[in-house]
N, C-alpha and C positions, 0 to 999 in steps of 0.2 A: 730820658735818652734811651734806656733799655726798652721802655714801652713802645717808643717810636720804631726802634730797630725790629722789635717783635712784630709790630704792625706791618712794616715793609716786607718782612719775610713771609708773613701770612698772605699778603696780597700777591707776591711773586709766585708762591706755591699754588694759590688759587688759580692764577692765570695759566700755569702749566697744566693743572688738572682740567680746567675748562677746555683748553686746547686739545688735550688728549681725548676728552669726552666727545668733542666735535669731530675729531678725526675718526673716533670709533663709530659714531652714529652716521657720519658721512665720509666713509673711506674714499668716496668719489671726488671730494674736493681737492683735486690735485691738477697741476698742469701737465699736459702730455704733448710730446712732439708729434708732428704730422706723420712721421715715419712709423709710428706705433699704431696708427689708426686706419680705419677703412669705413666707408659707408656700406651698410648692409641693406638699406632700403631708402628710397627717396621718391618724392613726387613733386612735380613742378607747381609752384604756387601761382594762383590766379586771382583776379578780382571776381567777386561774387555778386551777380545781379539778383534781383528779387525772385526770378524764376528758379534759381538754384538754392534758395533758402528754404527751410522747412515751411510747409504750408499751414500747419495747425498749431505749432508751438514756437516759442521764442527761446533763444539760448540762455537768456538771463535767468539765473536761478535753476537751471536744468543741468543734467549730466548727459554727456555724449560719449558713447562707447564706439570706437572705431577699430577695425581689424585690418592688419597688414601682414603680408607674408615676407619674411626676411630671406636673404640669400645665404649669407654665411653666419655661423654661430660665434659666440664669444662668452667670456665670463664677466664682461663689463659693457655697459651701454650708456649712451647719452642721447636724449631726444631733443630735436630742434623744433620749436614752435614759431610760426610765422604770423605776423600782423602787418606784413609789408604792403598789402594793397588796401588797407583800411585807413580811414581818416580820423578815427577815434581810438583811444586806448582800449585794450582788452584786459578785463579783470578775470583772473582764474584763481579759484579757491584751492584746488588740489588737482594733481594728475597722478594716476597710478597705472602700472602695466601688469599684465598677467598672461599666462598661457591661455589662448583662446580655445574654447570648445565649440559646440554647435550654436548657431544663431548668436544671441547676445551673451551666452553663458561663458563663464571663465572658470579656470581651476583656481578657486579662491586661495588655496594654500600657497600659490605661487605669487600672489599679488604683492607688489612693492610700490611704495610711494616715491615719486621723484621729488627732488628738491632743487631749488634755484638759489645759489649762494647760501645754502643752508636752510632755506625757508620753503615751505610747501606752497605758500601763496605768492602769486606774482602778478604784476600789472605790466603788460607789454605795450610800450608806447606805439603810437601810429607810425607806420612805415618802417618798423624794425622787426627783428626776430631775435629769439634767445635760445640758448642751449642749456639743458639741465646739467646739474652736477653729475659726475660719473657714478653709476649705480652698479653694485655687484649683482649680477643676475645670470642664471644658467640659461643662456639663449642657444637653442639648437639650430643647426643649419636647416633652412627651408621650413621652419615652423611658423605657425600663425600666432601673432602677438596681438592682444587686445590693449588698446590705449584708451583709458577713460579720463575725460576732462570734465571737471566740475566747475561750471562757469559762475562767476560772481554777477553782480548787478550791472556793471558797466560793460556793455557789449557794442561793438561797431554796428552801424546801420548795414554796411556791406562787409561781410566777413572775408577773410583770405581763405581760399579753398583750393581743392583740385576737383573739378567737376566730374571728370571721367574715371572715377575710382573703380568702376565695375565691381564694387564691393559694397554691401549694405552696412550702413552705420545706424546706430540705435540711440534714441533719445528717451530719457526717463525724467520724471518730475523730481525736483529737489536735488540736493547734493548727496548722491548715493555713495556710501562708503564701500571700501574694498570687500568687506565681509557681509554686506547687505544684499538683499535680493534686488536685482535690477529689473524693474517693471517697465517694459517698453510702451511708450505712448505714441511714438511715431518712428517711421523708418525712412531713411533717405539714402540714395545711392551716390553719395559724395563724401569726400574727406574734407574736414575743416581744420585749419591751423597746423596740422602735422605736416612737416616737409622733409625731415631728414632723421634717420636713425643711424647713429655712428657707433662703432664698436672698437674694442682694442683687438687689432688683428693686422697681420702683415701680408695678407693674401693680395693678389692682383685685383685691381678695381677697374671694371669696364662700365662706362656710362653710355646711354643710348639717347640721342636727340632725334625726336621724330614728331609725327602728327598722330591722327587717329589710328593709323595702322600699327603704331607702336603702343599707343595708349590703350588699344584693345577693343576698338569698335568691331563688333561681330563675335567677340569672345563670350563666354558664359559667365554671367554675374555670379560672383562668389566662388567660381571654380579656379581662379588664378591661372588661366590658360592662355594668356597673351603670349606672343612669340618670345619676348624677353624672359617670361616665366619659364618657358620650356628650355630656353638656352641656359638659364641658371640651373635648372634641374640636371641637365646633362653635364654641365661643367662641374657641379659638386661631386659627381661620381668619378671624374677623371682628374681634374685639377681645381680644387676649391677656389672660387673666384667670386668676388662681390659684384653684383649686377644692379645698376641703378637705372630705372626707367623714367626718363624725363620727357616722355611724349605728352603732347596736348592735342586733343581732338580739334580739327578745324584750323590748326596752326599753320602759318606760312613761314618761309625762310626770310624773304626780303621785306614785305609789307602786306598789310591787310590781314584777312583771316581773323581767327578768334584768339584772344589774348595777345600778349606781346610777341612779335615775330622772333624767329631764332636769332637774328642779328642783334636784337636788343636784349634778349633774355640769356644769351650765351654766357656772359660773365657770371651771372647769378646761378643759373641752373647747371652749368657744366664746370666752369672754373671755380665756382664756389663750393663744389663738393670736395670731400677730403681725399687727397692723394689718388686722383684718377690716373691710371696708366694708359688706358685705351679708350677711344671714343668711336662709337658707330654713328655715323651721320647718315640717316635714312629719312630724308625729307625733301619735298619739292612738288609732290602731287597737287597740293592746294594752290601753290603759285601758278602751276600750269593750268589746272582746271578752272581757275577764276580769271585767267588772263584774257585781256581784250586787245592786246598788242600782238605784233608779229611773232612767229615762232622763234625767229633769230634773236629778237630783242628779249623775249622771255628767257630763252636759254642763256643768253649773254649775262643777264642780270643774276640768274641763279648761279652760274659758274663763278662770277665775280664774288658773290656772297660766300660760296664754298671756299674760295681761295682765302678770303678774310678769316673765316672760322678755322680753317686748317692752320693758317699762320699763327693765330692766337693760341691754338692748342699746342702747336710745336714749340712755341716760346716757353710753355710750361712742361715740356718734355713728354707730351701726350701723343701717342701714335693714333692716327685717324684712319678709320676704314670707311670707305664709301659704299653705301647700299644703293644699287641701281633702282630706279623708280619702276614700280610694277605696273602692268597694263590696266587699262580701265575702259576698253571698248565695251559697249553695252550699257554703260553708265552715262548719266547726264553730263558728266565732266568731258566726255569724249567729243572731239571734233578732229578733222584732218589736221588743222593747224596745231591743236594741242598735242596730237600724236607726233607730229614732226618735232615739236619742242622736246617732247619726252625722249625721242630717239637721239636728238642732238646732245642732250644732257647726259644720257646713258653712255653714249660713245665717248664723251669727255671723261666721265667717271672711270670707264674701263681702260682708256688708252693714254690719258694725259700724263700719268706717272706722278700726279700731285698727291694722291692718297698713298698711305703706307700699305694699303691692301684693299681689295675689293670683295664685297659680298654681293654676288650677282643674283639678287632676289628676282629680278626680271626673268632671267632664263629659268630659274628654279620653278616658278609658279605659272608660267605662261603655257598656253596650248601649243603643242608642236605644229599643228596644222594651221593655227591662226595666232601668230606671235603677238597680236595686239589685244588678245583676250586672256583672262585668267582661266585656268582649268576649272571646269564647272563644279568639280567635287571640292574645290578649295574656297569657293565664294558663293554668297547668296545674293549679292547686289552688284557684281562685276566691278567693284572698287575695293571693298574691304575683304579681308580673308575671314574664314570661319575657323572654328577650333581645329579642324583637320589641317587647313592651310597653315595656321599659326604653329601647329606642332611641327610640321615639316620645316618651316622657316627657322624655328628655334633650334631644332636639331642640327640643321645645316650651319647656322651661324656659330653654334658652339664648336663644331668640328673645324670650321674655317678659322676661328680665332686660335685654336690649338695648333693649326697647321699653317699659319701665316697668311691666310686669306688669299691664296694664289689661284686656285681653280675649283671648279665644282666637282665634288666626289661623284663618281659614276652612279653610286647607289641612290642618289637623290634624283 
């Protein structure tokens, strides 16, 4: 009897010690309420065709190092990995984060491994995504963070990715550890599997839903100079705010285009983010530019879609700011019918009162003498902005958010 009692006491004591050890090694394994959290970075997940997969290597048995720029800092982080658009499971041997240096280099002393329910290895089922345990990490505002994924042997034929990363990712053979030299064998300008980086923070959160103008077509690869990047930079100096860029190049609002249209991806890409307070809806160029129906019908479809998205956001307590559609005369998108549709949509955005505020990007970047064209110093193809144009847009958007998005400041 005494031996059995002693045995039971030992088992109970061991359980307590194991629990404490797990808590010590994984202080992140705790539940947190949404009010404590914010997204500091996000990318819209997409299906990956063969043209956007690496040309010379496969992911199975390789390591992929990706670089992202956060908006706000924190002492704790959790990374979300997506296999949502793949039909097969994704096997990952390990994931670690570190402060990024130049190219594929990292500050090795900052490297920390992520865990998933206490384990480094994880298999993500097809059509799902997973978030890591919370990790203590000194994350600074606006810093670049390297995420290294060491892939196992089971890899989907079509990965889940974000094509328009405007940022170089690096592939190395084998499972490269955090303290080992990363020898790049191939470079790709896409992100794979990473879709959200959440932190413990109570700052305001603004998400941006858009197309290639938001995704950064025309910006400088690895310079992180899309207009939401510039908006984030300005906001951090005045009122720290988390900024989430959910733009997809070639994306439409209603139907067609590249990847799922905004109406279909809205629940995942916007409502699926942590504690969004404000949304900038700046999308519609591709719906108009590819339209083969009348201007009136094109505008009507877009406006009805906007109403739906605004309504869904308002149900979640999210304020929605409408971005007017910028000019594209001089580009192949332009026809008189398309321009009429653009003007009709912009008039509704400005004057319907449906949005909580307006960011009049159209007036901001158009030529005074030809309101159907972008200012030549702001664009290289008469459709997308260049780094100069995106800088102006980002600075303007930041100040508009801070002042209620009511009017264009004279200095712009």
